[in-house]
LUMMITOR-698992 format. One record per residue (C-alpha): residue number from 1; x, y, z negated. Coordinates in nm, 4 decimals, decimal comma. Layout:
+-----+----------+----------+----------+
: seq :       c1 :       c2 :       c3 :
+-----+----------+----------+----------+
: NUM :        X :        Y :        Z :
...
+-----+----------+----------+----------+
END
This chain:
+-----+----------+----------+----------+
: seq :       c1 :       c2 :       c3 :
+-----+----------+----------+----------+
:   1 :  -0,0380 :   0,3964 :   2,8600 :
:   2 :   0,0718 :   0,5750 :   3,1763 :
:   3 :  -0,1180 :   0,8868 :   3,0732 :
:   4 :   0,0622 :   0,8919 :   2,7390 :
:   5 :   0,4125 :   0,8078 :   2,8512 :
:   6 :   0,4008 :   0,9389 :   3,2063 :
:   7 :   0,4504 :   0,7383 :   3,5240 :
:   8 :   0,8113 :   0,8398 :   3,5827 :
:   9 :   0,9063 :   0,7776 :   3,2203 :
:  10 :   0,7359 :   0,4378 :   3,2178 :
:  11 :   0,9226 :   0,3386 :   3,5357 :
:  12 :   1,2475 :   0,4557 :   3,3758 :
:  13 :   1,1807 :   0,2393 :   3,0690 :
:  14 :   1,1257 :  -0,0634 :   3,2929 :
:  15 :   1,4537 :   0,0143 :   3,4699 :
:  16 :   1,6305 :   0,0592 :   3,1364 :
:  17 :   1,5073 :  -0,2791 :   3,0130 :
:  18 :   1,6283 :  -0,4670 :   3,3192 :
:  19 :   1,9491 :  -0,2639 :   3,3310 :
:  20 :   2,0320 :  -0,3626 :   2,9733 :
:  21 :   2,0025 :  -0,7296 :   3,0705 :
:  22 :   2,2214 :  -0,6765 :   3,3762 :
:  23 :   2,4830 :  -0,4852 :   3,1773 :
:  24 :   2,4981 :  -0,7596 :   2,9138 :
:  25 :   2,5151 :  -1,0248 :   3,1862 :
:  26 :   2,8188 :  -0,8539 :   3,3370 :
:  27 :   3,0137 :  -0,8134 :   3,0119 :
:  28 :   2,8989 :  -1,1170 :   2,8120 :
:  29 :   2,8107 :  -1,3592 :   3,0900 :
:  30 :   3,0830 :  -1,2389 :   3,3329 :
:  31 :   2,8268 :  -1,2048 :   3,6090 :
:  32 :   3,0187 :  -1,0329 :   3,8900 :
:  33 :   3,0012 :  -1,0336 :   4,2703 :
:  34 :   3,3693 :  -0,9915 :   4,3476 :
:  35 :   3,4705 :  -1,2153 :   4,0591 :
:  36 :   3,2480 :  -1,4917 :   4,1966 :
:  37 :   3,4056 :  -1,4592 :   4,5403 :
:  38 :   3,7596 :  -1,4546 :   4,3969 :
:  39 :   3,6932 :  -1,7611 :   4,1815 :
:  40 :   3,5510 :  -1,9489 :   4,4788 :
:  41 :   3,8180 :  -1,8468 :   4,7303 :
:  42 :   4,1303 :  -1,8631 :   4,5175 :
:  43 :   4,0409 :  -2,0452 :   4,1966 :
:  44 :   3,8382 :  -2,3269 :   4,3581 :
:  45 :   3,5735 :  -2,2608 :   4,0941 :
:  46 :   3,2157 :  -2,2209 :   4,2182 :
:  47 :   3,0495 :  -2,1624 :   3,8817 :
:  48 :   3,0139 :  -1,7848 :   3,9039 :
:  49 :   2,8957 :  -1,8179 :   4,2637 :
:  50 :   2,6362 :  -2,0636 :   4,1383 :
:  51 :   2,5296 :  -1,8051 :   3,8799 :
:  52 :   2,4430 :  -1,5805 :   4,1738 :
:  53 :   2,2602 :  -1,8634 :   4,3447 :
:  54 :   2,0600 :  -1,9369 :   4,0307 :
:  55 :   1,9756 :  -1,5672 :   3,9884 :
:  56 :   1,8523 :  -1,5574 :   4,3483 :
:  57 :   1,6491 :  -1,8760 :   4,3102 :
:  58 :   1,4812 :  -1,7609 :   3,9884 :
:  59 :   1,4157 :  -1,4170 :   4,1391 :
:  60 :   1,2562 :  -1,5702 :   4,4509 :
:  61 :   1,0289 :  -1,7960 :   4,2459 :
:  62 :   0,9329 :  -1,5242 :   3,9979 :
:  63 :   0,8745 :  -1,2581 :   4,2608 :
:  64 :   0,6504 :  -1,4799 :   4,4720 :
:  65 :   0,4454 :  -1,5794 :   4,1687 :
:  66 :   0,4112 :  -1,2076 :   4,0909 :
:  67 :   0,3039 :  -1,1451 :   4,4520 :
:  68 :   0,0441 :  -1,4180 :   4,4232 :
:  69 :  -0,1069 :  -1,2399 :   4,1206 :
:  70 :  -0,0935 :  -0,9098 :   4,3145 :
:  71 :   0,1250 :  -0,7349 :   4,0580 :
:  72 :   0,2983 :  -0,5632 :   4,3496 :
:  73 :   0,2735 :  -0,5572 :   4,7286 :
:  74 :   0,5690 :  -0,6843 :   4,9300 :
:  75 :   0,4977 :  -0,4506 :   5,2222 :
:  76 :   0,5412 :  -0,1496 :   4,9900 :
:  77 :   0,9059 :  -0,2313 :   4,9218 :
:  78 :   1,1955 :  -0,0711 :   5,1082 :
:  79 :   1,3082 :  -0,4129 :   5,2324 :
:  80 :   0,9824 :  -0,5088 :   5,4056 :
:  81 :   0,8201 :  -0,1782 :   5,5025 :
:  82 :   1,0445 :  -0,1226 :   5,8053 :
:  83 :   1,1631 :  -0,3062 :   6,1131 :
:  84 :   1,4821 :  -0,4915 :   6,0287 :
:  85 :   1,7936 :  -0,3629 :   6,2076 :
:  86 :   2,0436 :  -0,6536 :   6,2152 :
:  87 :   2,3312 :  -0,4403 :   6,3464 :
:  88 :   2,2981 :  -0,1900 :   6,0623 :
:  89 :   2,2779 :  -0,4747 :   5,8114 :
:  90 :   2,5927 :  -0,6433 :   5,9430 :
:  91 :   2,7979 :  -0,3247 :   5,9731 :
:  92 :   2,6800 :  -0,1977 :   5,6353 :
:  93 :   2,7421 :  -0,5335 :   5,4688 :
:  94 :   3,0951 :  -0,5587 :   5,6093 :
:  95 :   3,1727 :  -0,2024 :   5,4985 :
:  96 :   3,0361 :  -0,2679 :   5,1519 :
:  97 :   3,2192 :  -0,5976 :   5,1066 :
:  98 :   3,5510 :  -0,4588 :   5,2295 :
:  99 :   3,5136 :  -0,1495 :   5,0116 :
: 100 :   3,4216 :  -0,3681 :   4,7157 :
: 101 :   3,7486 :  -0,5609 :   4,7518 :
: 102 :   3,9516 :  -0,2391 :   4,7716 :
: 103 :   3,7756 :  -0,0898 :   4,4697 :
: 104 :   3,7935 :  -0,4080 :   4,2679 :
: 105 :   3,4182 :  -0,4011 :   4,1967 :
: 106 :   3,0797 :  -0,3331 :   4,3506 :
: 107 :   2,8657 :  -0,0475 :   4,2182 :
: 108 :   2,7049 :  -0,2725 :   3,9571 :
: 109 :   3,0423 :  -0,4080 :   3,8489 :
: 110 :   3,1924 :  -0,0600 :   3,8324 :
: 111 :   2,9087 :   0,0536 :   3,6042 :
: 112 :   2,9659 :  -0,2507 :   3,3842 :
: 113 :   3,3397 :  -0,1815 :   3,3620 :
: 114 :   3,2736 :   0,1846 :   3,2895 :
: 115 :   3,0498 :   0,0740 :   3,0036 :
: 116 :   3,3513 :  -0,1157 :   2,8703 :
: 117 :   3,5703 :   0,1952 :   2,8717 :
: 118 :   3,7386 :   0,1696 :   3,2136 :
: 119 :   3,7806 :   0,5286 :   3,3325 :
: 120 :   3,9012 :   0,4117 :   3,6734 :
: 121 :   3,5503 :   0,2848 :   3,7319 :
: 122 :   3,4168 :   0,6302 :   3,6508 :
: 123 :   3,5905 :   0,7584 :   3,9645 :
: 124 :   3,4552 :   0,4645 :   4,1684 :
: 125 :   3,0995 :   0,5267 :   4,0440 :
: 126 :   3,1106 :   0,8999 :   4,1211 :
: 127 :   3,2613 :   0,8568 :   4,4687 :
: 128 :   3,0238 :   0,5737 :   4,5584 :
: 129 :   2,7152 :   0,7656 :   4,4460 :
: 130 :   2,8153 :   1,0820 :   4,6311 :
: 131 :   2,9184 :   0,9011 :   4,9493 :
: 132 :   2,5855 :   0,7144 :   4,9518 :
: 133 :   2,3964 :   1,0446 :   4,9338 :
: 134 :   2,6274 :   1,1914 :   5,1988 :
: 135 :   2,4898 :   0,9385 :   5,4483 :
: 136 :   2,1390 :   0,8930 :   5,3064 :
: 137 :   2,0268 :   1,2550 :   5,2927 :
: 138 :   2,3422 :   1,4629 :   5,3349 :
: 139 :   2,5421 :   1,5882 :   5,6357 :
: 140 :   2,5565 :   1,2478 :   5,8078 :
: 141 :   2,1897 :   1,1583 :   5,7560 :
: 142 :   2,0801 :   1,2771 :   6,1020 :
: 143 :   2,3644 :   1,0871 :   6,2691 :
: 144 :   2,2709 :   0,7710 :   6,0770 :
: 145 :   1,9062 :   0,7925 :   6,1826 :
: 146 :   2,0053 :   0,8664 :   6,5427 :
: 147 :   2,2344 :   0,5633 :   6,5603 :
: 148 :   2,0206 :   0,3333 :   6,3465 :
: 149 :   1,6565 :   0,4498 :   6,3775 :
: 150 :   1,4248 :   0,3610 :   6,0901 :
: 151 :   1,0893 :   0,2306 :   6,2101 :
: 152 :   0,8336 :   0,1968 :   5,9303 :
: 153 :   0,4703 :   0,0953 :   5,9116 :
: 154 :   0,5126 :  -0,2257 :   6,1116 :
: 155 :   0,2621 :  -0,5102 :   6,0853 :
: 156 :   0,5162 :  -0,7670 :   6,2054 :
: 157 :   0,6566 :  -0,9930 :   5,9291 :
: 158 :   0,9932 :  -0,8686 :   5,7990 :
: 159 :   1,0417 :  -1,1491 :   5,5500 :
: 160 :   1,0874 :  -1,5245 :   5,5703 :
: 161 :   0,7862 :  -1,6163 :   5,3575 :
: 162 :   0,5756 :  -1,3600 :   5,5474 :
: 163 :   0,6814 :  -1,5216 :   5,8749 :
: 164 :   0,6084 :  -1,8715 :   5,7415 :
: 165 :   0,2573 :  -1,7631 :   5,6483 :
: 166 :   0,1917 :  -1,5923 :   5,9829 :
: 167 :   0,3490 :  -1,8536 :   6,2092 :
: 168 :   0,3305 :  -2,1824 :   6,0192 :
: 169 :   0,0258 :  -2,1309 :   5,7994 :
: 170 :   0,2337 :  -2,1850 :   5,4846 :
: 171 :   0,1281 :  -1,9413 :   5,2140 :
: 172 :   0,3828 :  -1,6885 :   5,0867 :
: 173 :   0,3619 :  -1,8505 :   4,7430 :
: 174 :   0,4351 :  -2,1979 :   4,8780 :
: 175 :   0,7168 :  -2,0662 :   5,0962 :
: 176 :   0,8694 :  -1,8746 :   4,8061 :
: 177 :   0,8461 :  -2,1684 :   4,5676 :
: 178 :   0,9948 :  -2,4020 :   4,8274 :
: 179 :   1,2906 :  -2,1814 :   4,9165 :
: 180 :   1,3474 :  -2,0556 :   4,5621 :
: 181 :   1,3298 :  -2,4091 :   4,4268 :
: 182 :   1,5781 :  -2,5311 :   4,6885 :
: 183 :   1,8260 :  -2,2509 :   4,6087 :
: 184 :   1,7894 :  -2,3173 :   4,2359 :
: 185 :   1,8409 :  -2,6914 :   4,2806 :
: 186 :   2,1532 :  -2,6475 :   4,4928 :
: 187 :   2,2945 :  -2,3969 :   4,2444 :
: 188 :   2,2429 :  -2,6361 :   3,9538 :
: 189 :   2,3877 :  -2,9359 :   4,1410 :
: 190 :   2,7304 :  -2,9090 :   3,9784 :
: 191 :   2,8420 :  -3,0759 :   3,6555 :
: 192 :   3,0870 :  -2,8016 :   3,5566 :
: 193 :   2,8153 :  -2,5413 :   3,5959 :
: 194 :   2,5594 :  -2,7423 :   3,3995 :
: 195 :   2,8172 :  -2,7896 :   3,1248 :
: 196 :   2,8478 :  -2,4083 :   3,0979 :
: 197 :   2,5082 :  -2,3229 :   2,9437 :
: 198 :   2,6057 :  -1,9590 :   2,8900 :
: 199 :   2,6547 :  -1,9119 :   3,2635 :
: 200 :   2,3264 :  -2,0894 :   3,3413 :
: 201 :   2,1353 :  -1,8726 :   3,0943 :
: 202 :   2,2840 :  -1,5431 :   3,2118 :
: 203 :   2,2305 :  -1,6329 :   3,5766 :
: 204 :   1,8642 :  -1,7028 :   3,5037 :
: 205 :   1,8280 :  -1,3804 :   3,3024 :
: 206 :   1,9601 :  -1,1740 :   3,5932 :
: 207 :   1,6921 :  -1,3241 :   3,8163 :
: 208 :   1,4264 :  -1,2441 :   3,5547 :
: 209 :   1,5519 :  -0,8840 :   3,5293 :
: 210 :   1,4951 :  -0,8403 :   3,9032 :
: 211 :   1,1390 :  -0,9702 :   3,8710 :
: 212 :   1,0610 :  -0,7341 :   3,5816 :
: 213 :   1,1535 :  -0,4418 :   3,8075 :
: 214 :   0,9042 :  -0,5482 :   4,0743 :
: 215 :   0,6268 :  -0,6113 :   3,8229 :
: 216 :   0,6858 :  -0,2916 :   3,6257 :
: 217 :   0,7057 :  -0,0520 :   3,9204 :
: 218 :   0,4190 :  -0,2379 :   4,0875 :
: 219 :   0,2075 :  -0,1722 :   3,7787 :
: 220 :   0,2917 :   0,1978 :   3,7915 :
: 221 :   0,2172 :   0,2200 :   4,1646 :
: 222 :  -0,1160 :   0,0394 :   4,1243 :
: 223 :  -0,2420 :   0,2189 :   3,8141 :
: 224 :  -0,0855 :   0,5606 :   3,8649 :
: 225 :  -0,1159 :   0,8187 :   4,1381 :
: 226 :   0,1076 :   0,6262 :   4,3753 :
: 227 :   0,4003 :   0,8663 :   4,3480 :
: 228 :   0,6448 :   0,6101 :   4,2076 :
: 229 :   0,7956 :   0,3648 :   4,4594 :
: 230 :   0,7781 :  -0,0108 :   4,4184 :
: 231 :   1,1398 :  -0,1095 :   4,3598 :
: 232 :   1,3809 :  -0,3100 :   4,1529 :
: 233 :   1,7502 :  -0,2983 :   4,0757 :
: 234 :   2,0118 :  -0,1804 :   4,3247 :
: 235 :   2,3276 :   0,0212 :   4,2662 :
: 236 :   2,4234 :   0,2540 :   4,5487 :
: 237 :   2,1682 :   0,5297 :   4,6083 :
: 238 :   2,0448 :   0,4904 :   4,2463 :
: 239 :   2,3898 :   0,5940 :   4,1254 :
: 240 :   2,3543 :   0,9069 :   4,3384 :
: 241 :   2,0032 :   0,9535 :   4,1972 :
: 242 :   2,1446 :   0,9436 :   3,8457 :
: 243 :   2,4163 :   1,1975 :   3,9260 :
: 244 :   2,1518 :   1,4224 :   4,0837 :
: 245 :   1,9247 :   1,3860 :   3,7799 :
: 246 :   2,2143 :   1,4719 :   3,5521 :
: 247 :   2,2511 :   1,8049 :   3,7341 :
: 248 :   1,8802 :   1,8864 :   3,7726 :
: 249 :   1,7090 :   1,7269 :   3,4702 :
: 250 :   1,5358 :   2,0488 :   3,3668 :
: 251 :   1,3504 :   2,0605 :   3,6980 :
: 252 :   1,3424 :   1,6900 :   3,7763 :
: 253 :   1,1897 :   1,3713 :   3,6354 :
: 254 :   1,3263 :   1,0380 :   3,5273 :
: 255 :   1,2894 :   0,7390 :   3,7585 :
: 256 :   1,3348 :   0,3641 :   3,7638 :
: 257 :   1,6759 :   0,4124 :   3,9282 :
: 258 :   1,8035 :   0,6425 :   3,6547 :
: 259 :   1,6790 :   0,4067 :   3,3838 :
: 260 :   1,8422 :   0,1114 :   3,5587 :
: 261 :   2,1842 :   0,2778 :   3,5871 :
: 262 :   2,1784 :   0,4010 :   3,2260 :
: 263 :   2,0621 :   0,0558 :   3,1148 :
: 264 :   2,3599 :  -0,1159 :   3,2788 :
: 265 :   2,5998 :   0,1294 :   3,1154 :
: 266 :   2,4359 :   0,0799 :   2,7741 :
: 267 :   2,4154 :  -0,2983 :   2,8097 :
: 268 :   2,7785 :  -0,3185 :   2,9179 :
: 269 :   2,8869 :  -0,1028 :   2,6240 :
: 270 :   2,6907 :  -0,3212 :   2,3807 :
: 271 :   2,8315 :  -0,6360 :   2,5355 :
: 272 :   3,1874 :  -0,5037 :   2,5258 :
: 273 :   3,1615 :  -0,4012 :   2,1597 :
: 274 :   3,0028 :  -0,7334 :   2,0638 :
: 275 :   3,2920 :  -0,9244 :   2,2239 :
: 276 :   3,5566 :  -0,6854 :   2,0940 :
: 277 :   3,6552 :  -0,5990 :   2,4509 :
: 278 :   3,5804 :  -0,2269 :   2,4563 :
: 279 :   3,8894 :  -0,0201 :   2,5190 :
: 280 :   3,9705 :   0,2937 :   2,7095 :
: 281 :   4,1668 :   0,2334 :   3,0276 :
: 282 :   4,3016 :   0,4688 :   3,2918 :
: 283 :   4,4770 :   0,4312 :   3,6244 :
: 284 :   4,8572 :   0,4386 :   3,6002 :
: 285 :   4,9299 :   0,3991 :   3,9710 :
: 286 :   4,8170 :   0,6784 :   4,2095 :
: 287 :   4,8257 :   0,4325 :   4,5007 :
: 288 :   4,5819 :   0,2056 :   4,3206 :
: 289 :   4,3479 :   0,4966 :   4,2534 :
: 290 :   4,3693 :   0,6060 :   4,6171 :
: 291 :   4,2737 :   0,2547 :   4,7292 :
: 292 :   3,9825 :   0,2441 :   4,4870 :
: 293 :   3,8527 :   0,5839 :   4,5995 :
: 294 :   3,8684 :   0,4770 :   4,9637 :
: 295 :   3,6848 :   0,1548 :   4,8823 :
: 296 :   3,4142 :   0,3420 :   4,6933 :
: 297 :   3,3757 :   0,5840 :   4,9859 :
: 298 :   3,3078 :   0,2823 :   5,2090 :
: 299 :   3,0671 :   0,1102 :   4,9705 :
: 300 :   2,8254 :   0,4035 :   4,9470 :
: 301 :   2,7566 :   0,4416 :   5,3224 :
: 302 :   2,7743 :   0,0639 :   5,3688 :
: 303 :   2,4953 :   0,0112 :   5,1161 :
: 304 :   2,2807 :   0,2785 :   5,2824 :
: 305 :   2,3210 :   0,1184 :   5,6262 :
: 306 :   2,2463 :  -0,2272 :   5,4864 :
: 307 :   1,9583 :  -0,0880 :   5,2729 :
: 308 :   2,1104 :  -0,2269 :   4,9585 :
: 309 :   2,4284 :  -0,3349 :   4,7824 :
: 310 :   2,5383 :  -0,6769 :   4,6577 :
: 311 :   2,2559 :  -0,6650 :   4,4015 :
: 312 :   2,0068 :  -0,4707 :   4,6158 :
: 313 :   2,0299 :  -0,7002 :   4,9181 :
: 314 :   2,1964 :  -0,9981 :   4,7535 :
: 315 :   1,9295 :  -1,0517 :   4,4857 :
: 316 :   1,6506 :  -0,7923 :   4,5044 :
: 317 :   1,5836 :  -0,8175 :   4,8794 :
: 318 :   1,6456 :  -1,1927 :   4,8601 :
: 319 :   1,3807 :  -1,2207 :   4,5884 :
: 320 :   1,1108 :  -1,1298 :   4,8424 :
: 321 :   1,2955 :  -1,3209 :   5,1172 :
: 322 :   1,3610 :  -1,0219 :   5,3434 :
: 323 :   1,5173 :  -1,1196 :   5,6763 :
: 324 :   1,8030 :  -0,8828 :   5,5977 :
: 325 :   1,9041 :  -1,0437 :   5,2673 :
: 326 :   2,0961 :  -1,3575 :   5,3756 :
: 327 :   2,2599 :  -1,1698 :   5,6641 :
: 328 :   2,3699 :  -0,8852 :   5,4350 :
: 329 :   2,4973 :  -1,1305 :   5,1743 :
: 330 :   2,7081 :  -1,3159 :   5,4310 :
: 331 :   2,8408 :  -0,9864 :   5,5711 :
: 332 :   2,9357 :  -0,8689 :   5,2204 :
: 333 :   3,1078 :  -1,2011 :   5,1538 :
: 334 :   3,3037 :  -1,1784 :   5,4806 :
: 335 :   3,3992 :  -0,8137 :   5,4226 :
: 336 :   3,5162 :  -0,8912 :   5,0686 :
: 337 :   3,7160 :  -1,1918 :   5,1911 :
: 338 :   3,8944 :  -0,9776 :   5,4502 :
: 339 :   3,9710 :  -0,7115 :   5,1901 :
: 340 :   4,0985 :  -0,9612 :   4,9332 :
: 341 :   4,3239 :  -1,1341 :   5,1845 :
: 342 :   4,4646 :  -0,8002 :   5,2921 :
: 343 :   4,5371 :  -0,7054 :   4,9320 :
: 344 :   4,6941 :  -1,0403 :   4,8476 :
: 345 :   4,9044 :  -1,0432 :   5,1654 :
: 346 :   5,0145 :  -0,6899 :   5,0907 :
: 347 :   5,1208 :  -0,7836 :   4,7385 :
: 348 :   5,2994 :  -1,0927 :   4,8685 :
: 349 :   5,4881 :  -0,8843 :   5,1254 :
: 350 :   5,5858 :  -0,6329 :   4,8581 :
: 351 :   5,7313 :  -0,9117 :   4,6418 :
+-----+----------+----------+----------+
END
């Protein structure tokens, strides 16, 4: 199959498949990071936050079962192949969360809104993708590495289930099932959430989409020439990858990241049309656009420092229980809370 389709193209198809699910989840299931935080903080409604918890729990269980069957290797992923830098994770998470509040969406959410016709999100997506590349491999890359050195090839556990196996003798599978099962149980322990089957289903599907990314790219890495990385969905550097591919397609190849980004856009468009919600929107207030651009310019570098965005760290890294994941998720939550309070206080003062 790989010889016929090509490794890069096969990886892109896997990304497209999962991206379609994620795009539909955003537009049909209202799966959204900032929306979940807003509902919890100001609407006293935890259901969308529980959708995230369920997605994480399902992703943890599915990913550890996949690891047990050796469909991919945890140490080959970007979240576990390097020594964790807590300072970079915290700073990056705070930057990302604060920028997310200013922009009104994370990278994934901005793609989903763009798929629904929101041209303001087009600006957010472009600025976020370019600013991520600016720090990842652009003019500030050397400064980033100097301040936050990247140490790879470590044999020390960089994940919770890895540590449990090394220090407590609990297998990675047992650790993953235990923690994933606990997160899933806590997420489902709410009558309002259980009585919203659509939210339960879409939360579970998001977790499954993350697992399909690991399995698919793991298959390519195992059966191909090892040129394709083992990865799953994230939406910071991959947005930059997609912009870069759009400019260099004649001399470049597709990738999982490009397929994932295009899949979210396509899934969001399909979801918007199916609900009758698709409509073109533009920014009418220059001050609002300025705020959104500034937020996007913070999210890109923040995601690079944290090695992932709200989806990349919040679900994908969490699925393999990287040490960084819960810390990044808390930092993003705190940063978003600060940004939202600033915005709300500002609006209140203006009134």
